[in-house]
C-alpha positions, 0 to 999 in steps of 0.5 A: 541520526536517531532524531531524523529516524524518529521524525520519519517514523512519526510521519510514516505512522501518521500517514498510515493512520490518515490513509486508514481513516480515509478507507474506514470512513468510506473512501475505500470505494476509490480503491475498489480497483486495488486487488482486481488488477489484470495480472492478479491471479484468482482461482475459485473452485468448490471448496478451494480459493486461491488469490495471488495479487501479483500486480497489486503487490508490484504496484505497492512496491513501486510506490514504496520505492518511490517514497523512499527515493524521494525521502533520500533525495530531499533529506 
């Protein structure tokens, strides 16, 4: 079981590195909508700023759940 877990962690790490490089090199403009979705709470007042990205976090959770489901289904 350990070799399979090692391969999975390596693939996830490489995927995160590719995604990070993509955003860092200017591809982040494609993701500019992320964090500004309807349902994300933003309150700005003088001396106070509150930001709660509810819908964005739900979207990330859904994506991660889908990836885990696919890995379990295919593996």
